KOLKOLMAR-745885 format. One line per 10 residues: number of its first residue (from 1); for each residue x, y, z of N, C-alpha, C, O, CB. Coordinates in steps of 0.2 Angstrom, whole numbers, always signed. Atoms other than C-alpha are relative to their C-alpha. Glycine has a CB too. Example, Ala and Ser with C-alpha at 12.3 -4.5 7.8 and 13.67 -1.06 7.14 Angstrom:
<pts>
1 = +4:-6:+0:+62:-22:+39:+4:+6:+0:+9:+5:+3:-5:+0:+6  -4:-6:-1:+68:-5:+36:-4:+5:+3:-1:+11:+4:+2:+2:-7
</pts>
This chain:
<pts>
1 = +5:-4:-2:+145:-454:+195:-4:-6:-1:-3:-10:-5:-2:+7:-3  +3:+7:+0:+130:-465:+201:-7:+3:-6:-8:+8:-9:-3:-3:+8  +6:-1:+6:+114:-468:+191:-5:+5:+2:-7:+9:-2:-5:-7:-1  +3:-8:-1:+105:-454:+200:+1:+5:+0:-2:+10:+0:-1:+1:+4  -6:-6:+1:+119:-443:+200:-1:+1:-9:-5:+5:-11:+10:-2:+3  -1:+0:+8:+120:-445:+179:-7:+4:+0:-7:+10:-1:+0:-9:-4  +7:-3:+1:+98:-442:+180:-1:+6:+2:-4:+10:-2:-6:-2:+3  +1:-5:+0:+99:-428:+189:+3:+7:-4:+0:+12:-6:+1:+0:+4  -2:-7:+7:+112:-418:+178:-2:-1:-6:+0:+4:-10:+6:+1:-3  +2:+1:+8:+105:-425:+163:-5:+4:-1:-5:+8:-6:-3:-7:-1
11 = +5:-6:+0:+89:-415:+168:+0:+5:+1:-5:+9:+1:-3:-1:+1  +0:-7:-1:+97:-401:+174:+1:+3:-8:-2:+8:-9:+5:+1:+5  -1:-2:+4:+104:-399:+158:-3:+0:-5:-1:+4:-9:+3:-1:-1  +8:+1:+2:+87:-403:+149:-4:+7:+1:-5:+12:-3:-4:-6:+5  +2:-6:-2:+80:-389:+159:+3:+5:-2:-1:+10:-5:+0:+2:+5  -3:-6:+2:+94:-377:+154:+0:+0:-7:+2:+6:-10:+7:-1:+2  +0:+2:+8:+93:-383:+135:-8:+3:-3:-9:+7:-8:+2:-9:-1  +5:-5:+4:+74:-378:+135:-1:+6:+4:-6:+9:+4:-7:-3:-1  +1:-7:-4:+76:-364:+146:+4:+6:-6:+1:+11:-8:+6:+0:+10  -2:-4:+7:+88:-356:+131:-5:-1:-4:-7:+4:-6:+6:-2:-4
21 = +2:+1:+5:+79:-363:+119:-6:+6:+1:-6:+11:-3:-2:-7:-2  +6:-5:+1:+63:-354:+123:+2:+6:+4:-3:+10:+6:-8:-4:+5  +2:-7:+0:+70:-338:+129:+2:+2:-7:+1:+7:-9:+4:+4:+6  -4:-4:+6:+79:-337:+112:-9:-2:-5:-10:+0:-11:+13:-5:-3  +7:+2:+4:+61:-343:+105:-5:+7:+2:-9:+10:-2:-4:-9:+3  +4:-5:-5:+53:-330:+119:+3:+7:-4:-1:+11:-7:+4:+0:+11  -4:-8:+3:+66:-313:+111:-3:-3:-6:-6:+2:-8:+10:+2:+1  +3:+1:+7:+60:-319:+95:-6:+2:-1:-7:+8:-3:-1:-5:-2  +6:-1:-2:+43:-320:+98:-1:+8:+3:-6:+12:+2:+0:-5:+5  -1:-9:-4:+48:-303:+107:-2:+4:-5:-8:+6:-7:+9:+3:+3
31 = -2:-5:+5:+55:-294:+93:-5:-2:-5:-7:+3:-8:+7:+0:-1  +4:+1:+5:+42:-302:+80:-7:+4:+2:-10:+8:-2:+0:-7:-2  +8:-4:-3:+26:-295:+91:+2:+8:-1:-1:+11:-4:-1:-2:+10  -1:-5:+1:+36:-280:+93:-2:+5:-9:-4:+11:-10:+7:-1:+3  -1:-1:+6:+39:-279:+74:-10:+2:-3:-11:+5:-8:+5:-7:-2  +6:+1:+2:+21:-280:+72:-4:+7:+3:-9:+10:+1:-2:-8:+2  +6:-4:-1:+14:-269:+83:+2:+8:-4:-2:+12:-5:-1:+0:+9  -3:-5:+2:+28:-257:+74:-4:+2:-7:-5:+8:-9:+6:-2:-1  +3:-2:+7:+20:-260:+58:-9:+3:-1:-13:+5:-5:+1:-7:-5  +8:-4:+0:+2:-255:+64:+0:+8:+6:-5:+10:+9:-7:-7:+5
41 = -3:-8:-3:+9:-238:+72:-1:+5:-7:+2:+4:-12:+10:-1:+3  -1:-5:+4:+4:-223:+62:+2:+6:+5:+3:+8:+11:-7:+0:-3  -3:-4:-7:+9:-208:+66:-5:+6:+1:-9:+7:-4:+9:+5:-2  +4:-4:-3:-2:-194:+75:-1:+5:-7:+4:+8:-10:+2:+2:+7  +2:-6:+2:-13:-183:+64:+2:+6:-2:+2:+8:+4:-3:+1:+3  -1:-6:+0:-9:-166:+60:-4:+3:-1:-8:+1:-5:+3:+1:-3  +3:-5:-1:-18:-153:+64:+0:+6:-5:+5:+10:-5:+2:+2:+7  -2:-3:+4:-22:-143:+50:+1:+9:+3:-2:+12:+8:-6:-1:-6  -2:-6:-2:-14:-125:+51:-6:+5:-2:-9:+5:-7:+7:+2:-2  +5:-5:-1:-25:-110:+55:+4:+6:-7:+9:+9:-6:+0:+3:+10
51 = -1:-6:+7:-25:-98:+35:+4:+6:+3:+3:+7:+9:-8:+4:-3  -4:-4:-3:-13:-84:+39:-8:+7:-1:-12:+6:-5:+10:+1:-4  +5:-3:-2:-25:-69:+44:+0:+7:-6:+5:+8:-9:-1:+1:+8  +3:-2:+7:-34:-57:+30:+4:+9:+2:+3:+12:+7:-11:-2:-1  -3:-6:-1:-24:-40:+26:-6:+4:+3:-12:+4:+3:+4:+2:-8  +6:-7:-6:-31:-25:+36:-4:+5:-8:+0:+8:-11:+10:+9:+6  +4:-4:+4:-43:-15:+24:+4:+7:-2:+8:+9:+2:-6:+2:+3  -7:-4:+0:-34:-2:+15:-6:+7:+1:-12:+8:-1:+6:-2:-7  +6:-7:+0:-41:+17:+19:+3:+4:-4:+8:+5:-6:-2:+5:+7  -3:-3:+6:-43:+28:+7:+4:-2:-5:+10:-1:-7:+4:+3:+2
61 = -2:+6:+3:-42:+16:-6:+4:+5:-7:+9:+3:-10:-6:-6:-1  -1:-4:+5:-42:+31:-20:+5:+5:+0:+5:+10:-4:-4:+3:+0  -6:-3:-2:-27:+38:-14:+5:-2:-7:+5:-8:-9:+2:-4:+9  -4:+2:+5:-13:+39:-28:+7:+4:+2:+8:+9:+5:-2:+2:-7  -8:-1:-1:+6:+39:-28:+4:+0:-5:+6:-5:-7:+3:-3:+3  -2:+1:+6:+15:+45:-42:+8:+2:-1:+12:+6:+3:-4:+4:-4  -8:+4:-2:+33:+40:-44:+4:+3:-8:+1:+2:-13:+0:-11:+2  -3:+0:+8:+46:+44:-60:+9:+0:+2:+11:+4:+7:-3:+7:-6  -6:+0:-1:+64:+41:-59:+4:+4:-6:+10:+5:-5:+2:-7:+0  -6:-1:+6:+72:+48:-77:-3:+8:-2:-2:+11:-8:-1:-7:-9
71 = +3:-5:+3:+63:+65:-76:+10:+5:-1:+14:+5:+3:-7:+3:+7  -3:-3:+0:+76:+77:-86:+2:+7:+3:-1:+12:+5:+1:-2:-4  -2:-7:-5:+87:+90:-78:+4:+4:-7:+6:+0:-12:+7:-3:+7  -3:-3:+3:+96:+104:-89:+7:-1:+1:+9:+0:+7:-2:+6:+0  -5:+2:-1:+114:+100:-93:+1:-8:-2:+7:-10:-4:+1:+1:+5  -3:+6:+2:+112:+81:-97:-3:-2:+8:-5:+1:+12:+9:+0:-3  +2:+2:-7:+107:+69:-84:-8:-1:+1:-11:+3:-2:+2:+5:+6  +5:+1:-5:+91:+64:-74:+0:+1:+6:+5:+2:+9:-1:-4:-1  +0:-1:-8:+83:+66:-58:-6:-5:+2:-9:-7:-3:-3:+8:+3  +8:+3:-2:+68:+56:-50:-4:+6:+4:-2:+11:+6:-1:-7:+5
81 = +5:-3:-3:+52:+63:-42:-5:-3:+2:-5:-9:-1:-1:+3:-4  +5:-1:+0:+36:+62:-37:-3:+5:+4:-1:+10:+7:-1:-6:+0  +6:-6:-1:+18:+69:-33:-5:-6:+3:-5:-12:+3:-2:+4:-9  +5:+3:-2:+3:+65:-24:-5:-2:-5:-3:-4:-11:-4:+4:+5  +10:-1:+3:-18:+63:-31:-3:-5:+3:-3:-8:+8:-3:-1:-9  +8:+3:-3:-31:+55:-31:-5:-3:-8:-5:-1:-13:-6:+8:+4  +1:+1:+6:-41:+44:-43:-8:+2:-1:-13:+1:+3:+2:-7:-2  +5:-4:+2:-55:+52:-51:-7:-4:-5:-13:-3:-4:+4:+7:-4  +5:+4:+4:-64:+39:-65:+7:-5:+1:+13:-5:+3:-4:+4:-8  -5:+4:-1:-56:+24:-68:+5:-2:-6:+6:-8:-8:-3:-6:+3
91 = -7:-3:+7:-43:+30:-83:+2:+6:+3:+7:+9:+1:-3:+3:-8  -6:-4:+1:-40:+44:-74:+0:+3:+9:-4:+1:+13:-1:+7:-7  -2:-2:-6:-31:+53:-58:+1:+8:-3:+1:+10:-8:+7:-4:+3  +0:-5:+2:-30:+70:-54:+8:+1:+8:+10:-1:+13:-9:+3:-1  -5:-3:-5:-15:+80:-46:+3:+7:-3:-2:+11:-6:+8:-6:+0  -2:-7:+2:-4:+96:-49:+1:+2:-7:+1:-4:-10:+7:+2:+4  +0:-1:+4:-3:+103:-64:+10:+1:-1:+12:-2:-7:-6:+6:+0  -5:-1:+0:+17:+108:-62:+4:-9:+2:+10:-10:+1:+0:+6:+5  -2:+9:+0:+21:+87:-58:+2:-1:-8:+7:-5:-10:-9:-6:+1  +0:+4:+5:+20:+86:-76:+5:+8:-6:+3:+13:-8:-11:-2:-3
101 = -2:-8:+3:+32:+101:-86:+4:-3:-5:+4:-9:-8:+6:+5:+6  -7:+3:+6:+48:+101:-100:+7:+2:+4:+4:+4:+9:+1:+5:-10  -8:-1:+0:+65:+104:-96:+0:+7:+3:+3:+6:+8:+4:+1:-8  +1:-5:-6:+61:+122:-89:-6:+2:+3:-9:+7:+2:+4:+5:-1  +7:+0:-4:+49:+117:-78:-5:+2:-2:-9:+2:+3:+1:+3:+5  +6:-2:+1:+34:+125:-87:-6:-6:-3:-7:-10:-8:+2:+6:-4  +6:+4:+2:+19:+116:-88:-1:-2:-4:-2:+2:-9:-6:+2:+1  +4:+2:+9:+13:+103:-103:-3:-3:+1:-4:-5:+7:+2:-4:-7  +6:+6:+1:+1:+92:-108:+3:-5:-7:+8:-5:-11:-9:+5:-2  +0:+8:+2:-1:+75:-118:+4:-5:+4:+3:-7:+10:+4:+0:-7
111 = -4:+6:-1:+11:+62:-117:+6:+4:+4:+9:+9:+2:+1:-4:-8  -5:-3:-5:+25:+66:-101:+5:+0:-3:+6:-5:-7:+0:-3:+6  -8:+0:+5:+41:+70:-108:+6:-6:+6:+12:-5:+5:+5:+11:+0  +0:+5:-5:+46:+55:-92:-5:-5:+0:-10:-5:-4:+0:+3:+6  +4:+3:-1:+39:+42:-88:-3:+1:+10:+1:+4:+14:+2:-7:-5  +2:-1:-5:+27:+41:-72:-5:-4:+2:-11:-3:-1:-2:+5:+2  +1:+7:-5:+23:+26:-61:-9:+4:+3:-9:+10:+5:+8:-1:+8  +5:+0:-6:+5:+27:-52:-1:-5:+4:+0:-11:+2:-6:+1:-1  +3:+8:-7:+0:+16:-36:-5:+3:+3:-4:+8:+6:+6:-2:+7  +6:-1:-2:-16:+16:-31:-4:-4:+3:-4:-10:+0:-4:+1:-3
121 = +1:+4:-4:-23:+8:-18:+1:-3:+7:-1:-9:+9:+0:-2:-3  -6:+3:-8:-11:+6:-2:+1:+4:+3:+1:+10:+1:+8:+0:-1  -4:-4:-6:-7:+13:+13:+9:+0:+2:+13:+4:+5:-3:-1:+7  -6:+2:-2:+10:+6:+14:+1:-2:-8:-3:-4:-12:+1:-5:+7  -2:+3:+6:+22:+1:-1:+1:-7:+0:+1:-10:-5:+6:+2:+0  +1:+10:-1:+22:-17:+6:-5:-2:+0:-4:-8:+0:+1:-4:+5  +5:+3:-3:+3:-19:+7:+1:-4:-9:+3:-2:-15:-7:+6:+3  +2:+2:+5:-2:-31:-4:-5:+4:-6:-7:+10:-5:-2:-4:+2  +4:-4:+4:-13:-27:-20:+1:+6:-3:+6:+8:-6:-3:+1:+2  -5:-7:+3:-14:-11:-27:-2:+1:-6:-6:-4:-8:+8:+0:-1
131 = +1:-1:+10:-16:-6:-45:+6:+5:-1:+7:+11:+2:-9:+5:-3  -4:-6:+3:-1:+1:-54:+0:+1:-8:-1:-3:-12:+8:-1:+2  +2:+1:+7:-1:+9:-70:+5:+5:-1:+8:+8:+3:-8:+2:-4  -4:-7:+1:+7:+23:-80:-5:+4:-5:-9:+2:-8:+7:+0:-4  +3:-5:+4:+3:+39:-86:+1:+3:-9:+6:+5:-11:+1:+7:+5  -1:+0:+9:+0:+41:-105:-2:+7:-1:+2:+11:-3:-7:-6:-5  +3:-6:+3:-11:+57:-108:+2:+6:+8:+3:+4:+14:-10:-2:-2  -2:-5:-7:-8:+74:-96:-4:+6:-4:-2:+7:-10:+10:+2:+4  +6:-5:+3:-23:+88:-98:+0:+5:+5:-3:+4:+10:-9:-3:+1  -1:-5:-4:-18:+105:-89:-4:+3:+1:-6:+5:-4:+4:+4:+0
141 = +7:-5:+1:-32:+116:-83:+2:+5:+0:+8:+8:+2:-5:+0:+6  -2:-9:+2:-33:+133:-89:-2:+4:+4:-4:+9:+1:-2:+2:-4  +6:-5:-6:-41:+142:-74:+6:-1:+6:+7:+3:+10:-11:-5:+3  -6:+0:-7:-26:+134:-59:+5:-4:+0:+7:-4:-6:-2:-2:+6  -5:+4:-1:-12:+123:-55:+0:-6:+0:+5:-8:+4:+3:+2:+3  +4:+5:+1:-21:+107:-59:+3:-4:-8:+5:-2:-13:-8:+2:+1  -1:+5:+9:-20:+92:-73:-2:-6:+3:+1:-8:+8:+8:-2:-5  +2:+6:+1:-29:+77:-76:+3:-4:-3:+3:-3:-10:-4:+0:-2  -3:+4:+6:-20:+63:-81:-4:-10:-3:-7:-13:+1:+9:-2:+4  +2:+5:+1:-25:+47:-90:+4:-6:+1:+10:-5:+3:-2:+0:-6
151 = -4:+5:-3:-20:+29:-86:+2:-6:-4:-2:-8:-8:-4:-2:+4  +2:+7:+4:-14:+14:-94:-4:-5:-2:-4:-8:-7:+2:-3:+0  +4:+8:-1:-26:+1:-89:-5:+5:+6:-2:+10:+9:+5:-9:+5  +6:-3:-3:-43:+7:-81:+1:-6:+9:+3:-12:+11:-9:-1:-6  -3:+4:-9:-42:+3:-61:-8:-3:+1:-13:-1:-1:+3:+9:+10  +7:+3:-3:-57:-8:-55:+2:+0:+8:+8:+0:+11:-2:-9:-4  -1:+2:-9:-63:-11:-37:+1:+6:+5:+2:+5:+11:+7:-6:+0  -2:-7:-4:-59:+7:-31:-5:+5:-3:-5:+6:-9:+8:+3:+1  +5:-5:+1:-73:+20:-29:+5:+7:+0:+9:+9:+5:-7:+1:+6  -4:-8:+1:-66:+37:-37:-3:+5:+4:-9:+6:+5:+1:+3:-9
161 = +3:-4:-5:-68:+50:-26:-6:+6:-7:-6:+6:-14:+8:+6:+8  +5:-2:+6:-82:+62:-34:+1:+10:+1:+2:+12:+7:-10:-4:+1  -1:-7:-1:-80:+82:-38:-5:+3:+2:-11:+3:+1:+2:+2:-5  +6:-5:-2:-88:+95:-29:+1:+6:-5:+6:+8:-8:+0:+3:+8  -1:-6:+5:-94:+109:-41:-3:+5:+3:-3:+10:+1:-4:-1:-8  +2:-6:-6:-101:+120:-27:+4:+8:+2:+10:+7:+2:+1:-4:+5  -8:-3:-5:-91:+135:-20:+0:-4:+5:-5:-6:+7:+0:+8:+2  +0:+2:-7:-85:+128:-4:-2:+8:+5:-3:+13:+3:+9:-4:+1  +2:-7:-4:-88:+139:+13:+7:+0:+6:+11:-5:+7:-9:-1:+6  -5:-2:-1:-74:+147:+22:-3:-5:+8:-9:-4:+10:+2:+10:-2
171 = -1:+2:-6:-72:+136:+40:-1:-6:-2:+1:-10:+3:-3:+2:+4  +0:+8:+4:-75:+119:+29:+6:-4:+4:+11:-1:+5:+4:+2:-11  -4:+3:-2:-65:+106:+38:+3:-7:-5:-1:-12:-6:-2:+0:+7  +0:+5:+6:-56:+94:+24:+5:-4:+1:+10:+0:+2:-1:+2:-7  -6:+4:-1:-44:+80:+26:+5:+1:-6:+5:+4:-12:-2:-8:+2  -6:-1:+5:-28:+78:+17:+3:-6:+1:+3:-9:+6:+6:+7:+2  -4:+5:-1:-19:+64:+13:+6:+0:-7:+4:+1:-13:-6:-7:+1  -2:+0:+4:-4:+63:+4:+8:-4:+0:+9:-6:+5:-1:+6:-1  -4:+6:+1:+12:+51:-1:+9:+6:+0:+14:+4:-3:-3:-7:-10  -6:-3:+0:+27:+67:+2:+6:-2:+4:+5:-7:+7:-1:+7:+1
181 = -6:+0:-4:+43:+68:+10:-4:-2:+7:-10:-3:+8:+3:+7:+0  +1:+4:-7:+44:+61:+29:+5:+6:+3:+4:+7:+9:+3:-10:+1  -5:-3:-1:+59:+75:+31:+1:+4:-2:+1:+4:-8:+3:-2:-1  +2:-6:+1:+60:+93:+32:+7:-2:-6:+7:+2:-11:+0:+6:+8  -7:-4:+7:+79:+90:+21:+1:-5:-3:+6:-4:-7:+7:+4:+2  +0:+6:+5:+78:+75:+15:-6:-3:-5:-11:-6:-3:+1:-7:+4  +6:-1:+3:+67:+75:+1:+0:-8:-4:+5:-10:-8:+0:+7:-5  +3:+5:+3:+59:+59:-6:-6:-2:+1:-9:+1:+5:+4:-4:+2  +6:+4:-1:+43:+50:-7:-2:-4:+6:+1:-9:+7:+0:-5:-5  +0:+5:-5:+37:+42:+10:-3:-8:-3:-6:-10:-8:-6:+3:+6
191 = +3:+7:+2:+34:+23:+10:-7:-1:+3:-9:-6:+4:+5:-6:+3  +7:+3:-4:+16:+26:+19:-4:+7:-4:-2:+11:-8:+0:+0:+12  +3:-5:+2:+2:+37:+16:+0:+5:+8:-1:+2:+14:-8:-2:-3  +2:-3:-4:+0:+53:+27:-6:+2:+0:-10:+1:-5:+4:+4:+2  +5:-3:-1:-12:+60:+33:-2:+6:+6:+0:+6:+12:-4:-5:-1  +1:-6:-6:-19:+77:+42:-8:+4:-1:-12:+1:-5:+6:+7:-2  +5:-1:+1:-33:+88:+44:-1:+8:-1:+0:+11:+5:-3:-4:+4  +0:-7:+0:-35:+106:+38:-8:+5:-1:-13:+1:-3:+5:+1:-6  +5:-5:+2:-50:+121:+37:+3:+4:-4:+9:+6:-5:-2:+4:+6  +0:-5:+6:-53:+132:+23:+0:+7:+3:-5:+9:+6:-8:-1:-5
201 = +0:-5:-1:-46:+148:+28:-2:+9:-6:-3:+15:-5:+5:-1:+4  +1:-7:+5:-49:+161:+13:-2:-6:-5:-1:-12:-6:+9:+6:-2  +1:+1:+8:-58:+158:-5:+2:+5:-4:+0:+11:-4:-6:-2:-1  -4:-6:+5:-49:+165:-19:-3:-2:-6:-4:-8:-6:+9:+1:+1  +2:-1:+6:-55:+166:-38:+1:-8:-3:-3:-11:-7:+4:+5:-4  -2:+8:+1:-45:+147:-40:+3:-4:+2:+5:-10:+0:+3:-2:-4  -3:+3:-5:-39:+145:-26:-4:-1:+7:-10:+2:+7:+6:+3:+2  +3:-2:-5:-42:+141:-8:+6:+1:+4:+11:+3:+1:-5:-5:+2  -5:-3:-5:-31:+144:+7:-1:-5:+6:-6:-4:+9:-1:+9:+2  +2:+5:-7:-31:+130:+22:+7:+3:+4:+12:+5:+2:-1:-10:+0
211 = -2:+0:-5:-25:+131:+38:+1:-6:+5:-3:-5:+9:-3:+3:+2  -2:+4:-6:-19:+115:+51:-5:+1:+4:-6:+7:+7:+5:+1:+2  +3:+2:-4:-31:+107:+62:+5:+0:+9:+6:+2:+15:-3:-9:-3  -9:-1:-6:-15:+104:+73:+5:+2:-1:+7:+4:-6:+4:-4:+3  -6:-2:+5:+1:+109:+74:+5:-5:-5:+7:-10:-3:+4:+5:+5  -3:+2:+5:+10:+104:+59:+6:-4:+3:+10:-1:+7:+1:+5:-5  -4:+5:-1:+22:+88:+59:+1:-1:-7:-1:+2:-11:-3:-4:+4  -2:+0:+8:+29:+81:+43:-5:-8:+2:-2:-13:-1:+12:+0:-3  +5:+9:+2:+16:+64:+45:-6:+6:+0:-10:+2:+0:+0:-9:+9  +6:-2:+0:+0:+78:+46:-1:+5:-6:-6:+7:-8:-1:+1:+6
221 = +0:-8:+6:+4:+92:+33:+4:-2:-7:+8:-7:-7:+5:+10:+5  -4:+3:+5:+11:+92:+16:+7:+4:+0:+9:+10:+2:-3:-1:-8  -7:+0:+2:+29:+90:+10:+2:+1:-5:-2:+3:-8:+4:-4:+1  -3:+0:+6:+40:+91:-4:-5:-6:-3:-8:-7:+2:+9:-1:+0  +2:+3:+4:+32:+78:-16:-6:-1:+0:-8:-4:-5:+2:-4:+1  +6:-1:+0:+15:+81:-9:-4:+5:-3:-9:+6:-1:+0:+1:+5  +3:-2:+5:+10:+91:-23:-4:-3:-4:-2:-8:-7:+5:+3:-3  +4:+5:+1:-6:+85:-28:-4:-1:+3:-10:+0:+0:+3:-5:+0  +0:+5:-5:-11:+77:-14:-9:+4:+1:-12:+10:+1:+8:+2:+8  +9:-4:+2:-32:+79:-15:-2:+2:+9:-3:-2:+13:-7:-8:-5
231 = +4:-2:-4:-39:+88:+0:-12:-2:+0:-16:+0:-3:+3:+8:+0  +7:+3:+3:-57:+80:+2:-6:-1:+7:-4:+2:+12:+1:-9:-5  +4:+2:-4:-72:+74:+13:+1:-9:-1:+2:-12:-7:-7:+5:-1  +3:+6:-1:-76:+56:+19:-2:-2:+7:+1:-1:+12:+4:-5:-2  +1:+2:-5:-87:+48:+29:+1:-8:+4:+1:-9:+10:-6:+1:-1  -1:+5:+1:-83:+32:+27:+8:-4:+0:+9:-10:+3:-2:+0:-5  -6:+2:+0:-64:+29:+24:+2:-2:-7:+8:-2:-9:+1:-6:+3  -3:+3:+6:-66:+23:+8:-4:+3:-6:-1:+2:-12:-1:-7:+0  +5:-8:+4:-79:+36:-2:+2:+7:+1:+4:+9:+6:-8:+0:+1  -3:-6:-2:-76:+54:-3:-3:+6:-5:-5:+4:-11:+8:-2:+0
241 = +2:-4:+1:-81:+71:-8:+9:+5:-4:+14:+6:+0:-4:+1:+6  -5:-3:-1:-65:+81:-17:+0:+7:-1:-3:+9:-6:+5:-4:-4  +3:-8:+1:-65:+100:-15:+10:+4:-2:+12:+10:-1:-7:+5:+11  -5:-2:+2:-47:+102:-20:+8:-2:-1:+8:-8:+0:+0:+4:+2  -4:+6:-1:-28:+97:-21:+6:+5:+2:+5:+11:+3:+2:-5:-7  -5:-6:-6:-12:+104:-14:+5:+4:-5:+8:+0:-9:+7:-5:+6  -5:-2:+5:-2:+116:-24:+5:+2:+3:+9:+2:-2:-1:+4:-3  -5:-1:+0:+11:+122:-15:-1:+4:+9:-7:+5:+11:+2:+4:-7  +1:-3:-7:+15:+130:+5:+6:+1:+2:+11:+0:-2:-3:-5:+6  -7:-1:-2:+27:+133:+17:+4:-6:+1:+1:-12:+1:+2:+4:+6
251 = -6:+7:-4:+45:+121:+22:-3:-3:+3:-4:+0:+9:+6:+2:+4  +2:+1:-6:+36:+109:+31:+6:-2:+5:+11:-3:+2:-6:-6:-1  +9:-2:-1:+33:+109:+45:-1:+5:+3:-5:+5:+8:-4:-5:+4  +1:-6:-2:+34:+125:+48:-6:+2:-2:-9:-1:-7:+6:+4:-3  +7:+0:-2:+18:+134:+53:-2:+4:-7:+3:+6:-10:-1:+4:+9  +2:-3:+6:+9:+143:+38:-7:-1:-3:-11:-5:+0:+5:+0:-4  +8:+2:+2:-6:+143:+26:+3:-3:-8:+8:-2:-12:-7:+9:+0  -1:+3:+6:-8:+131:+12:-5:+2:-6:-11:+2:-5:-1:-8:+1  +4:+0:+3:-13:+134:-3:-3:-5:-7:+0:-9:-11:+1:+4:+0  +2:+7:+3:-24:+123:-14:-5:+3:-9:-8:+8:-11:-6:-5:+7
261 = +4:-3:+8:-32:+123:-33:-7:+0:+1:-8:-4:+6:+1:-6:-8  +5:+3:-3:-49:+122:-31:-2:-4:-7:+0:-5:-13:-6:+6:+2  +2:+6:+5:-60:+107:-39:-5:+4:-3:-4:+5:-9:-2:-9:+3  +7:-1:+1:-77:+115:-41:+1:+7:-7:-3:+7:-11:-4:+1:+8  +0:-3:+4:-71:+128:-52:+2:+1:-7:+2:+6:-10:+1:+2:+1  -2:+3:+5:-64:+117:-66:-3:-7:+1:+0:-13:+1:+7:+0:+0  +3:+7:-1:-77:+104:-64:-3:-2:-6:-4:-8:-7:-5:-2:+6  +5:+0:+7:-87:+107:-80:+7:-3:-5:+6:-7:-9:-4:+9:-2  -7:+1:+5:-68:+107:-89:+0:-10:+2:+1:-15:-2:+8:+6:+3  -3:+9:+0:-65:+89:-80:-4:-5:-1:-3:-11:-2:+4:-3:+6
271 = +3:+5:+6:-77:+81:-86:-1:+0:-6:-1:-5:-10:-4:-1:+1  -4:+1:+8:-74:+85:-101:+4:-2:-4:+3:-3:-10:+1:+3:-1  -7:+5:+3:-57:+77:-103:-4:-7:+3:-4:-11:-2:+9:+1:+5  +1:+7:-1:-65:+61:-94:-3:-3:-4:-3:-9:-5:-2:-2:+4  +4:+5:+6:-77:+59:-108:+3:+1:-7:-2:-2:-11:-8:+0:+0  -5:-2:+3:-65:+64:-120:+5:-7:-3:+10:-6:-6:+3:+6:+5
</pts>
């Protein structure tokens, strides 16, 4: 090998070594740079999640659903049952008198013979909020099938219905709201509030008769477990005046007349109970 050839080969090896070292150093520098960059990388800020929508306002919050699971029956055992009603004072609900009875189905007062739970301030069973209490005392009307019942705790945040104390007029249109059955054959309280419209067709000594404004369905007229449902007037869907409560009527949804217990003829007596 000539001296010039040796120099060229030596120079080539040197160049190769420098390239390898540079490549290695460059790779190290690249990795180090990428690591430095990674250390500076921060996850993007998450946008704040929107607040869940507010629940819709409750319509007719004074409405009351009454349910029991331990009503005694002859021969032993118990059964379930229900009624409807309305709040008329912080500690008081109005309903039908026959919703509270002994084992012979005779209306009775005082502490109920079975547990009766009252839920107020809901339109559906699954709605948030509302108030639940127990009936602790029953006062039976001396004139008609109507009762006022005292609750185990006062209800706040809901305006009670006011009682009409003047004789209503025939032709007066009233709203109905109840938690009764939505089946003509299966008797069970509804899971939602039913509503309808009726007109007073006749005025009796302690009762009213009323007919529906439109054709009956199980959703707009009383069925089983609608006993005690209020008939009222409301201009805002929140407050109202109570005229009567449901006593009895035709099998739903058959046509016919509903018989209601008048409130005006016992308004004085009711106020005495509320103050006692």
